[in-house]
C-alpha positions in Angstrom: -41.4 -48.7 -23.4 -40.7 -44.8 -23.7 -37.0 -45.0 -23.7 -34.7 -47.9 -25.1 -33.8 -50.2 -22.3 -30.3 -50.7 -24.1 -29.5 -47.0 -23.9 -31.7 -46.0 -20.7 -31.0 -49.0 -18.5 -29.9 -46.7 -15.5 -33.1 -44.9 -15.7 -35.0 -48.1 -15.6 -32.7 -49.5 -12.8 -33.5 -46.3 -11.0 -37.2 -46.9 -11.5 -36.9 -50.5 -10.3 -35.2 -49.5 -7.2 -37.9 -47.0 -6.3 -40.6 -49.4 -7.0 -38.7 -51.9 -4.8 -38.8 -49.4 -2.0 -42.7 -48.7 -2.5 -43.5 -52.5 -2.5 -41.3 -53.1 0.4 -42.9 -50.1 2.3 -46.5 -51.3 1.4 -45.8 -54.8 2.5 -44.5 -53.7 5.8 -47.3 -51.2 6.1 -50.3 -53.4 5.2 -49.0 -57.0 6.0 -46.4 -56.5 8.5 -46.4 -56.7 12.3 -46.8 -53.0 12.6 -43.3 -51.9 12.0 -42.8 -48.1 11.9 -41.8 -47.4 8.4 -39.9 -44.4 9.5 -37.7 -46.3 11.7 -35.4 -46.9 8.7 -34.7 -43.2 8.9 -35.0 -42.3 12.7 -34.4 -43.8 15.9 -36.6 -41.5 17.8 -38.3 -43.1 20.8 -40.7 -40.5 22.1 -43.9 -40.3 20.2 -43.6 -36.5 19.7 -40.1 -36.9 18.0 -41.4 -39.7 16.0 -44.1 -37.3 14.4 -41.5 -34.8 13.8 -39.2 -37.2 12.1 -42.2 -38.5 10.0 -43.0 -34.9 8.9 -39.3 -34.5 7.8 -39.6 -37.5 5.6 -43.1 -36.6 4.3 -41.5 -33.1 3.5 -38.7 -34.5 1.7 -40.9 -36.9 -0.2 -43.4 -34.1 -1.3 -40.4 -32.0 -2.4 -39.1 -34.7 -4.5 -42.4 -35.2 -6.3 -42.9 -31.3 -6.7 -39.3 -30.9 -8.1 -39.8 -33.6 -10.8 -43.2 -31.8 -11.6 -41.6 -28.4 -11.7 -38.4 -29.5 -13.7 -40.7 -31.1 -16.3 -42.8 -27.8 -16.4 -39.4 -26.1 -17.2 -38.7 -28.4 -20.0 -36.0 -30.6 -18.3 -36.1 -34.1 -19.7 -38.0 -36.7 -17.3 -34.9 -38.5 -17.0 -32.8 -35.6 -15.9 -35.8 -34.5 -13.6 -36.0 -37.8 -11.8 -32.1 -37.8 -11.2 -32.4 -34.4 -9.8 -35.5 -35.3 -7.6 -33.6 -38.5 -6.3 -30.5 -36.2 -5.5 -32.7 -34.0 -3.5 -34.8 -36.6 -1.8 -31.5 -38.7 -0.8 -29.4 -35.7 0.3 -32.0 -34.1 2.3 -32.6 -37.2 4.3 -28.9 -38.0 4.6 -28.4 -34.6 5.9 -31.4 -35.0 8.4 -30.7 -38.6 9.5 -27.4 -39.7 8.3 -26.2 -42.0 5.7 -27.6 -45.4 4.7 -27.2 -47.7 1.6 -30.5 -46.9 0.2 -29.9 -43.2 0.3 -26.4 -43.4 -1.0 -27.5 -45.5 -3.9 -30.3 -43.2 -4.7 -28.0 -40.2 -4.7 -25.5 -41.9 -6.8 -28.0 -43.0 -9.5 -29.6 -39.5 -9.5 -26.2 -37.9 -10.3 -25.5 -40.6 -12.8 -28.8 -39.9 -14.6 -28.3 -36.1 -14.8 -24.7 -36.7 -15.8 -25.8 -39.0 -18.5 -28.4 -36.4 -19.9 -26.0 -33.7 -19.7 -23.3 -36.1 -21.5 -26.0 -36.8 -24.3 -26.8 -33.1 -24.6 -30.4 -34.2 -23.7 -30.9 -32.4 -20.4 -34.0 -30.3 -21.7 -36.7 -32.0 -23.7 -37.9 -31.4 -27.0 -40.5 -28.5 -26.6 -44.0 -30.3 -26.7 -46.6 -28.8 -29.1 -50.0 -28.2 -27.6 -53.2 -29.9 -29.4 -54.4 -26.8 -31.2 -50.8 -26.6 -32.8 -50.9 -30.3 -33.7 -54.5 -29.9 -35.2 -53.1 -27.0 -37.4 -50.2 -28.6 -38.5 -52.3 -31.7 -39.5 -54.5 -29.7 -41.8 
């Protein structure tokens, strides 16, 4: 594992929670009885409103993924970037659709991940060396 399970159990708990969401959604999508996976966020009845709500969920998830990539590009530690992404994802959905246990849990874990990295003084990563710099160092 990249991080110690003993010191970074919160990160792995966040990862496992997210994996559970994906596995649950996948099972309901492919093996379920046609359940609308967006129904956990929205109670829209009209097809047009369902599409709008689905687009909102998609927008939130896309911003979640992009924010992690952007923050990593800005040298933020991956654990902190994942935490910030989780805070954005959960808070944006809570603003649009209201509170749920899943979203509150993701928000709390995201905040704790960011706080832990700040407390450790590891919010930013060590600067990565590109391959040409590594090759020159090895010579």
